N, C-alpha and C positions, 0 to 999 in steps of 0.2 A: 329445692327442698329446704324447708325451714328447720332451724335448730330447735331442739327440744325446749330451750329456755324461752324462745319466742312464741311458743304455742300457747293457746288458751287451754283452760281446764278440759273442755269437751274434746279438743284435739288430742290432748295427752291421753285421754281414756281410749281413744281410737274407735269407740263404738259408733259414733256419728259418722266418722270418715269411712268405716267399713260399710255402713248402711248406704251412704252416698254412692260408693263404688258398686254395690250390688244393684241398686236401683238404676244406675247409669247403664251397666252391662245388660241387665234384664230388659230395660227399655229399648236398647239397640237390637237385642235379640227379637223382641216382639215386632219392632218396626220392620226389620229385614224379613222376618217370617211373613208378615202381612203383605209386603210388596212382592215377595216370591210367589205367594199364593195368588195374588192378583195377576201377576205375569203369566202364571200357568193357566189362568182363566181368560187370558187375552186382554186384560185391562191394565191401565197405567204403564204401558210399555216405555213411555218417555222418562220415567223415574227409575234411577238405578236402585237396585235392592241392597247392594252392599258396595263397599269401597274397593273390593278386590278387583284386579284386572284379570280378565280371562285369557291369559297367555296360552298359546301363541296367537290366538285370533285377534286379541287387542294388544296394543303396544304402548308402553310408557316411554317417552323420550328420555334418553340417557344424557347426562352431561358429557362434554367432550373428554373429560378425564376418566370416564368409566373404564374399569379394567376388564376388558373382554378377553377373547382367546388370544394366545401368543402368536407372534409372527417374527420371522427373521428378516431384517431389512437387507436390501440388495444394492450393489453398485450399479452404475449405468450399464455395464457390460453383462449384468445378470449374475455375477458372482456374489457370494455371501459376504457381508461386511464383518462377520465374526472373526476374531483373531485367536480364538481358543485361549484366552487369558484366564479362564476359570473364575473370574470375579462373580459372574451370575450364579454359578454353582456354589461358590463359597458363601455368598450372601443369602442363599435360599434357606429359610428355616425348616422347610419340609424335606430338603435333600432330594428333590424330585428331578433335578437336571443332571444328565449324564453327557459328558463331552469326551470324545476320543480324538485328540489332535493328530495331524499329519503334516508332513513337509509339503510345501507348495512347489509346483514346477517353476513358477516365476521366482527368480532370485530376489526380487524386490519385496516379495511377501514372505515373511518368516514362516508362518504356519496358518492353517485353517482347520476347521472342524471336519474330520472325516466322518464322524458320527456326532449328532447333536440330538438328544432325545429329552422330552419332557413327559413324565408320568403324570397325566392329569388326574388320576385317582388320588395321588398324594398332594398335588398342588393346592395351595390355599388361596391363590390369586391375590397375593399381598402386594405384588409389584416391586419387590426388592431387587429382583433380577434386572428389571428395567432401569432402576435407579443406579445399580452398581456398574452397569455396562459403560466403559469409557468411550466406546466408538459408536454408540447408538445402534447396536446390532440387533437388539431384541426389543420389541414393543408389545404393548397390550392394547392397541388402539383400534382393533377391528370393530369394536362396538357390538359384538355378538356373544351370546352365551356359550358356555362349554358344550361340546357336541354330545348327543345322546347316542351311544354305541350299543350294539348287541351285548349280551352278558359275558362276552369273552374279555377278560381283563387286559389281554395283550393289545386289543384294539384301542385302548385308552392311552397308549404310549405313542405320542406324536413325534415323528422323526424329522430330520433336517429337511427332506424334500417336501413334506406336508407344510412345515413352517415357512419354507421359502415360497411355496405355491400360494399361500395366503397373501403374501406381499404382492405377487403378480396379479392375483384376483382383485385385490383392493385397488391396485393401479388401473387395471383394465375396466372393472365394473363399477367401482365407487362403493362407498360404504352403504348407501341406501339399497342398491341392487343386491349387494352381498347379504344384507340383512333379510331381504325378501326371499332370497334363495334358501337361506338358513331356516326361516320361518316355515316355508313350504315343506322342507324336509321334516321338521318337527310335527307339522299337522299330519303328514303322511304316516309318520310313526304312530301318532295317536290313533288314526283311523285303522291302521293295521292291527294295533293292540286290541281295539274294541272288536274287530272281526274274530280274533282268536279267542276272546272271552265268550262270545255268543255261540 
């Protein structure tokens, strides 16, 4: 952005800049409308009509640091790594993490989460919980979008077992296969929604 002092007289008036913006937007609209019309007639199928990606049928590759759905990491014996230190819940600006600690049977382990829940309706996917965790117990490296649940708000609360199962699935299936399963679910939800409308 240029400072006002560096602008020419025409730029300071803004009329020319507004006209440029209107012509650019209207030109894109006409171009996309023309290609959509040609696609409907079966012509020019090789040219994309718009820059939008038709999710979930098309996929944009995400970077490795993409913040996807949460998961709780596990020890080699299958136990959860979380020590119920509450640092993730404290760092969370949305206050969507609920932890209920309990004493562990093993005297070497001080405590573990009896309940660990994330309310995904409140979560803003900022990643502060991941950064705050001193034992790397929570991650957002699944590479998949938040789940689409039925309209019952209680379904959006993901419990400890769900979060632990994501780690097992990621280990067993790999991120690519996990993403394909997730995408298939979303496509089925879309198809079922269109059946209810008709």
